[in-house]
SERO-4910 file (N, C-alpha, C, O; in steps of 0.05 Angstrom, whole numbers):
BEGIN
 pado doro    nc1    nc2    nc3   cac1   cac2   cac3    cc1    cc2    cc3    oc1    oc2    oc3
  Unk    A   -648   -506   -353   -631   -530   -365   -608   -537   -342   -597   -559   -341
  Unk    A   -602   -516   -325   -587   -523   -305   -593   -535   -281   -579   -548   -266
  Unk    A   -616   -529   -279   -633   -544   -254   -638   -571   -254   -633   -583   -233
  Unk    A   -649   -588   -277   -650   -612   -282   -623   -629   -282   -619   -651   -274
  Unk    A   -604   -608   -295   -573   -624   -295   -563   -627   -266   -549   -646   -258
  Unk    A   -572   -604   -249   -560   -603   -221   -573   -624   -212   -559   -643   -205
  Unk    A   -597   -627   -211   -609   -650   -197   -607   -682   -207   -613   -702   -195
  Unk    A   -598   -680   -231   -587   -711   -239   -561   -708   -225   -554   -727   -211
  Unk    A   -544   -687   -226   -514   -691   -213   -518   -701   -186   -504   -720   -179
  Unk    A   -536   -689   -169   -538   -694   -143   -546   -726   -140   -535   -742   -124
  Unk    A   -568   -734   -157   -576   -760   -156   -553   -782   -160   -551   -801   -145
  Unk    A   -539   -777   -180   -518   -787   -190   -494   -794   -166   -482   -816   -164
  Unk    A   -492   -774   -152   -474   -774   -128   -482   -783   -104   -466   -788    -85
  Unk    A   -506   -787   -104   -522   -799    -79   -524   -834    -87   -529   -850    -68
  Unk    A   -521   -843   -113   -523   -863   -122   -498   -878   -120   -500   -902   -118
  Unk    A   -472   -866   -120   -456   -878   -112   -438   -867    -86   -418   -852    -91
  Unk    A   -442   -872    -64   -434   -863    -42   -410   -866    -30   -400   -848    -16
  Unk    A   -398   -890    -35   -372   -889    -29   -354   -876    -46   -334   -866    -35
  Unk    A   -357   -873    -73   -340   -850    -91   -342   -828    -80   -321   -815    -73
  Unk    A   -369   -818    -76   -373   -789    -75   -357   -785    -49   -337   -770    -48
  Unk    A   -366   -800    -25   -349   -795      5   -321   -792      2   -308   -776     15
  Unk    A   -306   -814    -22   -278   -807    -19   -271   -779    -32   -253   -765    -25
  Unk    A   -290   -772    -53   -284   -748    -71   -284   -719    -47   -268   -700    -45
  Unk    A   -311   -727    -30   -307   -706    -13   -288   -702     14   -281   -681     24
  Unk    A   -281   -729     22   -260   -731     39   -229   -719     30   -213   -705     43
  Unk    A   -227   -729      5   -205   -713     -8   -200   -689     -8   -180   -680      2
  Unk    A   -220   -671    -20   -220   -649    -23   -218   -633      5   -203   -613      7
  Unk    A   -231   -639     23   -234   -631     58   -206   -641     61   -194   -620     67
  Unk    A   -193   -656     61   -169   -660     70   -150   -642     60   -135   -631     76
  Unk    A   -147   -636     31   -133   -616     24   -141   -592     37   -123   -578     46
  Unk    A   -165   -583     39   -169   -552     49   -158   -555     77   -144   -538     88
  Unk    A   -165   -578     87   -157   -577    122   -124   -576    123   -112   -562    139
  Unk    A   -112   -591    106    -79   -589    106    -69   -565    101    -53   -555    117
  Unk    A    -77   -551     74    -71   -525     67    -75   -504     93    -56   -491    101
  Unk    A   -100   -503    104   -108   -482    125    -92   -490    147    -84   -470    160
  Unk    A    -85   -514    158    -72   -518    185    -42   -517    183    -28   -520    203
  Unk    A    -30   -510    157      0   -507    151     -2   -476    136      1   -455    148
  Unk    A     -5   -479    114      1   -452     93    -16   -429    109     -7   -407    113
  Unk    A    -46   -439    118    -60   -416    125    -52   -406    156    -56   -383    163
  Unk    A    -42   -424    170    -35   -414    196     -5   -396    191      0   -376    204
  Unk    A     14   -405    171     30   -391    167     29   -364    150     46   -346    151
  Unk    A      5   -363    132     -1   -332    123    -12   -317    146     -4   -294    145
  Unk    A    -30   -322    166    -38   -314    185    -15   -309    203    -16   -288    216
  Unk    A      0   -320    205     22   -313    226     42   -292    210     55   -276    223
  Unk    A     44   -293    183     59   -272    171     47   -246    170     60   -225    170
  Unk    A     14   -247    169      0   -222    172     10   -212    199     19   -189    199
  Unk    A     10   -224    219     12   -217    250     45   -205    249     49   -182    258
  Unk    A     62   -217    241     86   -206    244     91   -181    228    104   -161    236
  Unk    A     77   -184    199     84   -159    185     68   -132    201     75   -108    200
  Unk    A     43   -145    216     31   -120    227     37   -105    251     30    -83    258
  Unk    A     57   -127    266     73   -111    284     97    -97    274    103    -77    287
  Unk    A    110   -105    253    129    -88    240    126    -68    234    140    -49    241
  Unk    A    101    -66    217     86    -38    207     80    -19    232     83      5    231
  Unk    A     72    -32    253     65    -16    277     91     -2    284     91     22    292
  Unk    A    111    -15    281    137      0    288    143     23    272    159     39    282
  Unk    A    133     26    250    138     50    233    154     35    212    178     37    217
  Unk    A    148     22    191    165     12    169    166     34    146    183     32    129
  Unk    A    146     55    146    147     74    127    156    102    141    153    123    128
  Unk    A    167    101    165    172    130    170    197    142    169    217    128    176
  Unk    A    201    167    160    229    182    159    229    204    183    211    221    182
  Unk    A    243    207    200    249    224    222    268    244    222    291    239    231
  Unk    A    264    267    213    289    284    210    296    304    235    278    319    241
  Unk    A    315    303    247    316    322    272    333    341    263    347    335    244
  Unk    A    336    366    274    349    388    266    351    408    295    333    416    310
  Unk    A    378    412    294    385    435    321    369    460    310    362    465    287
  Unk    A    367    473    332    357    504    325    379    523    305    372    543    292
  Unk    A    402    515    306    422    526    292    423    516    260    432    528    240
  Unk    A    410    490    262    411    483    232    399    498    215    408    493    192
  Unk    A    380    517    215    366    532    203    340    519    182    332    530    161
  Unk    A    331    499    192    312    486    176    286    499    185    281    499    209
  Unk    A    268    512    164    248    525    171    222    511    160    222    494    141
  Unk    A    198    519    173    171    507    163    165    505    129    148    491    117
  Unk    A    181    522    121    170    521     87    186    498     74    184    495     50
  Unk    A    201    482     90    205    455     80    180    438     72    180    423     53
  Unk    A    161    441     86    140    423     75    124    434     52    106    418     44
  Unk    A    126    457     39    123    465     12    141    452     -8    133    442    -29
  Unk    A    170    453      0    184    439    -23    177    412    -20    179    401    -42
  Unk    A    169    398     -4    171    365     -5    142    360    -20    137    336    -25
  Unk    A    122    380    -28     99    370    -37     99    359    -63     82    343    -72
  Unk    A    124    371    -77    123    356   -103    140    326   -105    144    315   -127
  Unk    A    146    317    -84    160    291    -79    137    271    -81    117    276    -66
  Unk    A    138    249    -97    118    228    -99    126    207    -79    149    205    -71
  Unk    A    104    191    -71    108    171    -57    108    180    -24    116    165     -7
  Unk    A     99    203    -20     96    210      7     69    211     20     53    227      9
  Unk    A     61    197     40     29    198     44     25    219     63      5    232     60
  Unk    A     42    225     83     41    243    105     68    257    115     90    247    120
  Unk    A     57    287    116     86    299    129     77    320    147     55    331    145
  Unk    A     94    326    166     90    347    188    115    360    200    137    348    202
  Unk    A    110    383    206    143    393    218    132    404    253    108    409    259
  Unk    A    149    406    265    142    406    295    169    421    305    192    414    298
  Unk    A    161    441    321    183    459    336    196    447    355    187    426    363
  Unk    A    220    457    368    230    448    393    210    446    416    191    461    416
  Unk    A    213    428    436    195    428    457    200    448    473    223    455    478
  Unk    A    173    463    484    174    479    510    160    473    531    136    467    528
  Unk    A    172    473    552    156    462    577    129    479    577    126    497    561
  Unk    A    109    469    597     82    480    598     71    464    627     78    441    634
  Unk    A     56    480    639     39    466    660     13    472    661      4    491    647
  Unk    A     -3    459    679    -33    461    676    -36    495    685    -22    504    704
  Unk    A    -52    511    671    -61    541    675    -61    549    701    -49    569    710
  Unk    A    -77    530    716    -89    533    742    -65    528    763    -67    540    784
  Unk    A    -42    512    759    -29    503    776     -1    506    758      8    491    741
  Unk    A      7    526    767     33    541    753     57    522    764     75    517    748
  Unk    A     56    513    788     86    491    796     73    469    789     85    450    798
  Unk    A     57    463    779     50    429    774     69    416    753     90    427    746
  Unk    A     63    397    744     83    374    733     88    392    700     70    401    685
  Unk    A    112    392    696    112    405    669    116    382    644    130    362    647
  Unk    A    104    387    622     98    375    604    110    388    578    107    412    576
  Unk    A    125    374    555    140    385    533    118    392    513    101    375    507
  Unk    A    115    420    500     94    424    484    110    428    458    135    432    459
  Unk    A     94    426    432    108    431    408     91    445    389     67    438    388
  Unk    A     99    465    375     84    477    359     87    466    329    108    466    317
  Unk    A     60    456    319     53    435    293     52    449    270     41    471    273
  Unk    A     61    446    246     59    458    222     53    434    198     65    413    195
  Unk    A     36    444    183     26    434    160     -5    427    159    -20    431    178
  Unk    A    -14    416    134    -44    420    125    -56    392    130    -80    388    124
  Unk    A    -40    372    141    -45    342    146    -48    336    173    -45    313    179
  Unk    A    -56    356    195    -53    346    220    -84    339    230    -86    329    252
  Unk    A   -105    342    214   -130    330    219   -125    297    224   -137    284    241
  Unk    A   -110    288    212   -106    258    220    -98    248    247   -102    225    254
  Unk    A    -85    267    263    -80    266    292   -104    272    309   -101    265    332
  Unk    A   -127    284    301   -146    287    317   -152    317    320   -168    323    337
  Unk    A   -142    338    305   -141    361    307   -162    371    283   -159    365    260
  Unk    A   -184    387    295   -205    394    271   -192    421    255   -180    439    265
  Unk    A   -199    417    229   -189    438    208   -207    463    212   -229    460    223
  Unk    A   -198    486    203   -215    511    208   -226    519    229   -250    526    230
  Unk    A   -208    518    251   -214    526    282   -222    556    276   -215    568    256
  Unk    A   -239    565    300   -248    592    298   -221    608    312   -215    630    303
  Unk    A   -210    598    327   -188    607    340   -157    597    334   -139    590    348
  Unk    A   -159    599    309   -136    591    297   -109    597    310   -104    620    317
  Unk    A    -91    576    314    -65    576    325    -70    585    355    -51    596    366
  Unk    A    -91    582    368    -95    588    397   -105    562    416   -115    561    438
  Unk    A    -98    545    397   -115    521    414    -95    502    418    -75    501    403
  Unk    A    -96    482    441    -74    460    444    -90    438    441   -115    441    442
  Unk    A    -77    413    436    -87    385    435    -69    367    448    -46    364    441
  Unk    A    -77    355    465    -57    333    478    -68    305    479    -92    300    480
  Unk    A    -47    288    480    -54    255    485    -62    255    511    -64    274    527
  Unk    A    -68    228    516    -85    217    541    -63    218    561    -69    219    585
  Unk    A    -43    217    554    -17    216    575    -12    241    583     -8    244    607
  Unk    A    -10    266    566     -1    287    576    -33    298    588    -31    313    607
  Unk    A    -57    292    580    -75    305    592    -74    294    627    -79    308    646
  Unk    A    -68    275    629    -64    259    654    -44    275    670    -50    283    692
  Unk    A    -18    281    659      3    293    674     -2    325    679     11    337    696
  Unk    A    -18    337    666    -31    364    663    -52    364    687    -57    385    699
  Unk    A    -64    338    694    -86    342    711   -107    351    698   -125    362    711
  Unk    A   -110    348    672   -134    355    658   -149    328    641   -151    326    616
  Unk    A   -157    312    658   -176    287    637   -196    295    630   -205    281    612
  Unk    A   -213    318    639   -235    323    623   -235    343    602   -254    354    591
  Unk    A   -209    348    597   -200    362    569   -210    387    575   -218    400    556
  Unk    A   -212    400    603   -225    429    608   -209    446    621   -215    445    645
  Unk    A   -189    463    616   -174    483    626   -156    493    601   -161    493    577
  Unk    A   -130    503    615   -113    511    590    -88    510    604    -86    505    628
  Unk    A    -68    516    589    -34    508    599    -22    533    588    -29    545    568
  Unk    A      1    539    608     14    562    609     46    546    599     53    526    611
  Unk    A     62    557    576     81    558    572    105    566    590     96    582    606
  Unk    A    126    563    592    146    571    609    156    606    595    167    623    609
  Unk    A    150    609    570    151    635    553    127    654    562    126    677    555
  Unk    A    106    642    578     87    657    590     62    659    572     42    672    578
  Unk    A     65    645    547     40    644    530     22    621    540     29    599    548
  Unk    A     -4    630    537    -26    611    548    -47    597    525    -57    611    507
  Unk    A    -51    574    527    -67    563    503    -88    548    518    -83    539    540
  Unk    A   -113    546    506   -134    532    515   -133    504    507   -126    499    484
  Unk    A   -138    478    525   -136    458    521   -163    448    500   -184    450    513
  Unk    A   -168    439    474   -188    440    461   -193    412    454   -214    406    443
  Unk    A   -174    392    460   -188    362    453   -163    348    456   -141    357    459
  Unk    A   -171    320    455   -146    299    458   -139    290    429   -154    292    409
  Unk    A   -113    280    428   -107    274    404    -95    241    404    -86    231    425
  Unk    A    -97    228    381    -87    202    386    -60    199    374    -56    203    350
  Unk    A    -39    190    389    -12    191    378     -7    171    366     -9    150    379
  Unk    A      0    169    340     10    148    325     34    135    326     50    146    341
  Unk    A     42    114    314     66     99    326     91    116    319    111    114    333
  Unk    A     88    138    291    113    148    288    115    177    304    132    194    299
  Unk    A     97    179    323    104    200    346    100    193    370     92    208    387
  Unk    A    106    167    374    105    156    398    132    165    415    132    167    439
  Unk    A    148    169    403    175    177    418    174    200    428    194    209    440
  Unk    A    149    217    424    144    247    436    130    245    457    130    264    472
  Unk    A    117    222    462    102    227    490    111    230    515    128    214    522
  Unk    A    103    249    530     72    259    526     73    281    507     88    301    508
  Unk    A     49    274    485     51    292    466     27    314    465      4    307    467
  Unk    A     36    339    463     21    362    464     26    376    440     49    382    438
  Unk    A      9    384    420     13    397    404     -6    427    393    -30    429    395
  Unk    A     10    444    384    -10    471    382     -5    477    351     17    485    342
  Unk    A    -29    473    336    -23    474    309    -23    500    298    -42    514    306
  Unk    A     -5    511    280     -5    535    266    -13    537    241      7    539    226
  Unk    A    -34    536    228    -46    534    204    -35    561    189    -29    561    165
  Unk    A    -32    583    206    -30    605    187     -1    618    189      3    642    188
  Unk    A     16    601    192     45    597    195     57    610    169     45    605    149
  Unk    A     80    628    166     90    639    141    109    621    133    120    628    112
  Unk    A    118    599    141    141    584    133    170    593    140    191    582    131
  Unk    A    169    615    157    200    624    167    205    612    196    227    617    208
  Unk    A    185    598    207    188    582    230    207    564    232    211    548    214
  Unk    A    224    565    256    246    541    256    231    519    266    212    522    282
  Unk    A    239    495    257    230    469    263    253    453    272    275    457    263
  Unk    A    250    435    287    269    418    302    263    383    294    279    364    295
  Unk    A    237    385    286    230    356    273    210    354    249    189    367    248
  Unk    A    218    337    231    202    330    211    197    304    202    213    288    193
  Unk    A    172    300    205    164    269    202    154    264    175    137    280    168
  Unk    A    159    245    157    148    240    136    142    208    132    159    190    135
  Unk    A    122    205    125    111    171    120    108    172     94     93    188     82
  Unk    A    125    149     80    125    140     57     99    124     51     85    113     69
  Unk    A     94    123     24     71    109     16     69     80     20     49     68     26
  Unk    A    100     69     15    102     41     17    129     40     32    144     59     32
  Unk    A    134     17     45    160     10     54    182      8     38    204     13     48
  Unk    A    179      2     12    204      6     -7    211     33    -14    233     40    -23
  Unk    A    192     47     -9    197     80    -18    211     94      6    213    118      5
  Unk    A    219     80     26    228    101     52    256    108     42    262    131     46
  Unk    A    274     93     28    299    100     23    297    125     -3    306    148      3
  Unk    A    287    121    -27    285    143    -39    269    173    -30    277    195    -36
  Unk    A    250    167    -16    236    189     -2    255    201     16    257    225     15
  Unk    A    267    189     31    287    202     50    305    218     36    306    242     40
  Unk    A    321    207     17    335    219      0    331    251    -11    345    271    -10
  Unk    A    303    244    -22    294    269    -39    290    287    -14    302    308    -12
  Unk    A    275    277      6    271    303     30    294    315     37    296    339     40
  Unk    A    316    295     43    340    311     59    350    326     34    364    345     41
  Unk    A    349    324     11    360    346    -15    346    370    -16    356    390    -27
  Unk    A    323    369     -4    302    396     -6    306    411     28    291    430     32
  Unk    A    321    404     46    318    412     70    325    442     71    314    459     86
  Unk    A    345    448     55    358    473     52    366    486     81    359    508     89
  Unk    A    383    466     93    389    471    124    418    491    121    435    488    103
  Unk    A    419    509    139    443    531    134    466    517    141    488    524    133
  Unk    A    462    493    159    486    479    170    475    443    169    462    432    187
  Unk    A    483    432    149    474    401    147    487    390    170    471    379    186
  Unk    A    508    390    175    519    373    199    503    372    222    506    354    239
  Unk    A    485    391    226    468    389    252    443    378    249    425    381    266
  Unk    A    440    362    225    411    349    217    417    323    217    436    316    204
  Unk    A    403    304    231    404    275    226    381    265    219    360    276    224
  Unk    A    383    241    205    361    222    190    354    199    204    373    185    209
  Unk    A    334    192    210    327    166    222    302    153    202    279    162    199
  Unk    A    314    132    191    295    115    174    286     91    186    298     83    207
  Unk    A    265     77    176    259     53    182    266     33    156    254     12    150
  Unk    A    287     43    144    299     24    116    302     -5    129    292    -25    117
  Unk    A    316     -9    152    325    -36    159    299    -53    166    297    -77    161
  Unk    A    280    -39    179    252    -53    183    241    -60    155    235    -83    148
  Unk    A    238    -39    139    227    -42    114    240    -69     98    227    -86     85
  Unk    A    264    -68    102    279    -93     87    269   -122    103    259   -141     92
  Unk    A    273   -120    127    264   -145    142    238   -152    131    235   -174    121
  Unk    A    218   -131    132    199   -138    122    193   -151     97    176   -169     94
  Unk    A    208   -141     77    202   -150     51    215   -185     45    206   -201     29
  Unk    A    239   -187     67    252   -213     72    225   -235     83    216   -255     71
  Unk    A    217   -225    104    195   -243    116    175   -257     98    169   -281     97
  Unk    A    165   -235     83    145   -233     70    153   -253     42    141   -273     34
  Unk    A    175   -241     31    185   -263     12    191   -293     17    180   -310      2
  Unk    A    208   -299     39    210   -328     50    181   -343     55    174   -364     43
  Unk    A    165   -329     74    139   -338     80    127   -344     57    115   -366     55
  Unk    A    127   -326     37    110   -331     13    116   -352     -4     99   -368    -12
  Unk    A    142   -352     -9    153   -378    -26    148   -405    -12    147   -424    -26
  Unk    A    146   -408     14    140   -435     21    107   -438     25     98   -461     24
  Unk    A     92   -417     29     69   -425     24     58   -431     -2     41   -449     -6
  Unk    A     68   -418    -19     57   -421    -49     71   -451    -57     57   -467    -70
  Unk    A     92   -458    -50    107   -483    -58     90   -510    -46     86   -531    -59
  Unk    A     80   -506    -21     60   -525     -2     35   -529    -18     27   -550    -29
  Unk    A     25   -501    -19      0   -500    -35     -5   -513    -60    -25   -527    -64
  Unk    A     15   -508    -79     19   -521   -109     17   -553   -103      0   -567   -114
  Unk    A     37   -562    -85     40   -590    -82     19   -604    -76     13   -624    -89
  Unk    A      1   -597    -54    -25   -602    -40    -45   -604    -66    -58   -625    -71
  Unk    A    -48   -583    -80    -68   -587   -103    -63   -599   -122    -82   -605   -137
  Unk    A    -37   -609   -130    -28   -624   -152    -34   -654   -144    -44   -670   -160
  Unk    A    -26   -662   -117    -35   -684   -106    -63   -691   -105    -71   -714   -110
  Unk    A    -78   -672    -97   -104   -679    -97   -121   -680   -121   -139   -697   -126
  Unk    A   -111   -659   -137   -120   -662   -173   -116   -688   -185   -135   -700   -195
  Unk    A    -95   -696   -183    -87   -724   -195   -107   -748   -180   -120   -765   -192
  Unk    A   -107   -746   -154   -126   -764   -142   -156   -764   -148   -170   -783   -144
  Unk    A   -166   -738   -159   -193   -736   -161   -196   -748   -191   -214   -763   -198
  Unk    A   -173   -737   -208   -172   -749   -237   -169   -784   -238   -183   -797   -253
  Unk    A   -154   -792   -225   -152   -821   -225   -182   -837   -213   -189   -859   -220
  Unk    A   -194   -821   -197   -217   -833   -182   -241   -829   -207   -256   -848   -213
  Unk    A   -244   -809   -218   -267   -802   -236   -259   -821   -262   -275   -832   -277
  Unk    A   -239   -820   -262   -232   -841   -298   -241   -870   -286   -249   -888   -300
  Unk    A   -238   -871   -261   -246   -903   -250   -278   -906   -255   -288   -926   -266
  Unk    A   -291   -885   -244   -314   -888   -242   -324   -885   -271   -345   -897   -275
  Unk    A   -316   -871   -294   -328   -870   -316   -326   -893   -328   -344   -899   -343
  Unk    A   -303   -911   -325   -303   -933   -335   -323   -959   -322   -333   -978   -335
  Unk    A   -323   -953   -295   -348   -968   -283   -378   -963   -297   -395   -980   -303
  Unk    A   -379   -938   -302   -408   -930   -310   -409   -923   -335   -424   -905   -343
  Unk    A   -391   -938   -354   -394   -936   -380   -418   -946   -395   -422   -935   -417
  Unk    A   -435   -966   -386   -461   -972   -396   -482   -950   -394   -499   -944   -411
  Unk    A   -477   -936   -365   -495   -917   -360   -495   -892   -383   -516   -882   -392
  Unk    A   -470   -887   -388   -467   -865   -407   -473   -871   -432   -483   -854   -447
  Unk    A   -467   -897   -440   -473   -911   -469   -502   -904   -471   -509   -895   -493
  Unk    A   -524   -906   -448   -551   -909   -455   -557   -879   -458   -569   -870   -477
  Unk    A   -545   -861   -432   -550   -833   -443   -548   -825   -470   -566   -814   -483
  Unk    A   -520   -832   -481   -517   -824   -512   -540   -833   -529   -552   -820   -546
  Unk    A   -543   -858   -520   -560   -873   -548   -592   -859   -541   -608   -862   -558
  Unk    A   -599   -846   -518   -622   -839   -516   -624   -805   -525   -643   -791   -522
  Unk    A   -601   -798   -534   -603   -771   -549   -586   -749   -530   -586   -725   -536
  Unk    A   -571   -758   -506   -555   -740   -492   -535   -732   -507   -520   -749   -517
  Unk    A   -531   -707   -511   -505   -695   -529   -473   -700   -511   -471   -707   -488
  Unk    A   -455   -696   -526   -431   -698   -509   -428   -674   -486   -419   -679   -464
  Unk    A   -434   -650   -493   -437   -631   -476   -450   -638   -452   -438   -632   -431
  Unk    A   -475   -650   -452   -486   -661   -433   -469   -674   -410   -466   -670   -386
  Unk    A   -459   -696   -431   -448   -710   -409   -425   -699   -395   -419   -703   -371
  Unk    A   -410   -682   -414   -390   -670   -398   -394   -650   -371   -381   -646   -350
  Unk    A   -422   -638   -384   -431   -618   -355   -444   -631   -334   -443   -622   -311
  Unk    A   -456   -656   -340   -466   -674   -313   -447   -681   -300   -451   -676   -276
  Unk    A   -419   -695   -306   -399   -703   -292   -385   -678   -280   -371   -682   -261
  Unk    A   -388   -654   -289   -371   -631   -280   -388   -623   -260   -378   -619   -238
  Unk    A   -415   -621   -264   -436   -611   -241   -431   -627   -213   -426   -618   -191
  Unk    A   -434   -656   -221   -428   -673   -200   -404   -672   -184   -405   -673   -160
  Unk    A   -384   -669   -196   -359   -664   -183   -356   -633   -166   -342   -627   -146
  Unk    A   -372   -618   -180   -368   -595   -170   -386   -591   -140   -378   -578   -120
  Unk    A   -407   -603   -141   -422   -609   -119   -408   -618    -94   -404   -608    -72
  Unk    A   -402   -639   -105   -373   -658    -87   -357   -644    -72   -354   -646    -47
  Unk    A   -344   -624    -93   -321   -605    -85   -328   -587    -67   -311   -584    -50
  Unk    A   -348   -574    -65   -363   -557    -56   -370   -565    -25   -367   -551     -5
  Unk    A   -378   -591    -26   -383   -600     -3   -358   -605     18   -359   -601     42
  Unk    A   -337   -614      3   -309   -620     16   -299   -594     28   -290   -592     51
  Unk    A   -301   -574     11   -287   -548     17   -300   -538     37   -285   -530     55
  Unk    A   -327   -534     41   -348   -526     70   -340   -543     90   -338   -532    112
  Unk    A   -333   -573     88   -329   -590    112   -297   -580    117   -290   -570    138
  Unk    A   -284   -585     99   -257   -573    110   -247   -545    119   -227   -541    133
  Unk    A   -262   -527    110   -261   -503    123   -273   -496    145   -261   -479    158
  Unk    A   -291   -502    153   -307   -506    177   -290   -524    199   -288   -517    222
  Unk    A   -279   -547    190   -265   -561    208   -234   -544    219   -227   -539    242
  Unk    A   -221   -539    197   -199   -525    201   -202   -498    217   -185   -490    233
  Unk    A   -221   -486    211   -227   -464    231   -232   -464    259   -226   -447    276
  Unk    A   -246   -488    263   -255   -495    286   -227   -504    307   -224   -498    331
  Unk    A   -209   -520    288   -186   -534    302   -168   -508    311   -157   -508    333
  Unk    A   -167   -489    295   -149   -465    293   -158   -450    317   -141   -445    334
  Unk    A   -180   -445    319   -196   -435    343   -188   -449    368   -175   -438    386
  Unk    A   -196   -476    367   -192   -489    392   -166   -495    399   -162   -507    420
  Unk    A   -143   -488    383   -116   -488    388   -101   -460    395    -77   -456    399
  Unk    A   -119   -444    395   -108   -417    393    -91   -409    377    -76   -391    382
  Unk    A    -90   -421    356    -74   -415    326    -82   -394    309   -106   -391    309
  Unk    A    -68   -379    295    -73   -361    278    -97   -367    258    -95   -388    246
  Unk    A   -112   -356    254   -131   -359    231   -132   -347    210   -139   -323    210
  Unk    A   -126   -361    186   -121   -341    157   -148   -327    152   -171   -335    158
  Unk    A   -141   -304    142   -167   -285    140   -185   -290    120   -179   -310    107
  Unk    A   -206   -279    113   -230   -291     95   -216   -289     63   -223   -305     45
  Unk    A   -203   -274     60   -189   -265     26   -175   -293     24   -181   -305      3
  Unk    A   -155   -308     44   -139   -331     38   -165   -350     35   -169   -360     13
  Unk    A   -182   -356     56   -197   -376     56   -214   -377     30   -219   -399     19
  Unk    A   -222   -357     21   -241   -354     -8   -220   -361    -29   -228   -380    -43
  Unk    A   -197   -352    -34   -180   -352    -56   -177   -392    -54   -180   -407    -73
  Unk    A   -172   -398    -30   -164   -424    -27   -190   -439    -37   -185   -456    -55
  Unk    A   -212   -437    -30   -235   -448    -43   -237   -450    -67   -239   -471    -79
  Unk    A   -236   -423    -79   -240   -423   -107   -217   -440   -125   -222   -453   -145
  Unk    A   -194   -438   -112   -170   -450   -125   -173   -481   -121   -165   -495   -140
  Unk    A   -183   -491   -102   -190   -520   -100   -210   -529   -116   -209   -550   -129
  Unk    A   -235   -509   -117   -258   -517   -139   -246   -522   -165   -252   -541   -179
  Unk    A   -227   -500   -172   -215   -502   -203   -203   -524   -210   -206   -537   -231
  Unk    A   -185   -527   -191   -167   -556   -193   -183   -578   -196   -179   -593   -215
  Unk    A   -201   -584   -178   -222   -606   -178   -235   -610   -205   -232   -630   -219
  Unk    A   -252   -586   -212   -261   -586   -237   -239   -589   -263   -245   -604   -281
  Unk    A   -222   -580   -262   -202   -590   -282   -189   -613   -279   -176   -618   -300
  Unk    A   -187   -627   -265   -181   -654   -256   -207   -669   -267   -203   -691   -276
  Unk    A   -226   -660   -267   -252   -683   -280   -257   -675   -306   -276   -684   -319
  Unk    A   -240   -655   -316   -253   -652   -348   -244   -674   -364   -258   -684   -381
  Unk    A   -217   -684   -359   -212   -702   -378   -225   -732   -375   -228   -745   -396
  Unk    A   -234   -744   -351   -251   -762   -349   -279   -757   -362   -293   -774   -373
  Unk    A   -284   -729   -357   -313   -724   -374   -314   -725   -400   -333   -736   -412
  Unk    A   -292   -714   -413   -287   -716   -442   -287   -742   -453   -297   -747   -475
  Unk    A   -272   -764   -436   -276   -792   -445   -297   -802   -442   -301   -821   -457
  Unk    A   -319   -796   -423   -340   -808   -422   -363   -800   -443   -382   -815   -451
  Unk    A   -358   -776   -450   -375   -765   -477   -364   -779   -499   -380   -785   -517
  Unk    A   -344   -785   -500   -336   -800   -528   -338   -829   -528   -329   -841   -547
  Unk    A   -347   -842   -510   -360   -872   -508   -378   -867   -528   -394   -847   -530
  Unk    A   -374   -895   -550   -391   -903   -570   -416   -919   -555   -414   -939   -540
  Unk    A   -439   -904   -563   -466   -919   -546   -470   -945   -557   -479   -962   -541
  Unk    A   -465   -952   -581   -470   -978   -592   -452   -997   -577   -460  -1018   -568
  Unk    A   -425   -988   -577   -408  -1009   -566   -410  -1014   -542   -405  -1037   -535
  Unk    A   -418   -992   -520   -418   -996   -493   -441  -1010   -487   -441  -1025   -467
  Unk    A   -464  -1008   -503   -491  -1025   -497   -487  -1053   -498   -501  -1069   -485
  Unk    A   -465  -1062   -515   -459  -1087   -525   -441  -1097   -502   -442  -1121   -500
  Unk    A   -429  -1087   -488   -415  -1097   -460   -430  -1113   -442   -446  -1101   -428
  Unk    A   -427  -1139   -441   -442  -1152   -416   -446  -1145   -392   -459  -1160   -377
***
């Protein structure tokens, strides 16, 4: 049933080339206008938010002096705090050199505590637990160990084999060159100087920071400092809110204008083709069939306009080196444009289906 109606809808669209072309161009123009305005705004918004997120909008950095008395067992206490995505604790920095070049460049090394260190590139379940060191590319270069083959010696006299390269995340970039020695078998009494907590969402930074601070159990809280990205998180929400409001308003305005134009155009076509619809009704076509035929015809023209507008807008954005909206935005816009066009065509389709066949056939 659908294929004959679709075939008839395509034939009807071809029989009215001017009206069909106008409909296609209106939809394509709407898609083009939205993608080159709101689409660019959304793409730019994602780039800006990505840059802000890269700076660590979800991080909480707590620094404690040695005499502050903060120990690694704080990780156990913060397990019960909801809204935390990742947490890790680190000791104070101890200088180390290449084990084969004791007078070489000194690089700071930290002991790392926690059970979520695998995300940094350190494997779990090492056979030499607590005896291996992992370094960033910058640290390896300073050690003179680009091939990750060798050992390091701390100023305390302890030596550790370098087992691999780690990727330094944004929230640990301040500690570059980064060298970590994981301590999975720590008993929790070890003194820590740095505690890093990543909240699940930017808006949770403030409450997570307050909750973590309340369970630090520091002997001297005055020697503890808390740095958060709450200001960045607030800036992120402002940018997203302002750009989002502008984008939604512009899209709604363009969709409303396009929908009204499509409705006027289709109503005019219905009035021009009233004898055609009268003959169809006289030959037994149901009202539902007439409505389906017009909606199918409008849908075919709308899809053609959507494809034309999307391809053109993407080509223009690429050629002008402007931000290109993502697939989700493009698909949502296409679906919204199709829905708006079909909704605009519904009333003219109902009007066509209710024409009296006898009366219309008498029209000269």
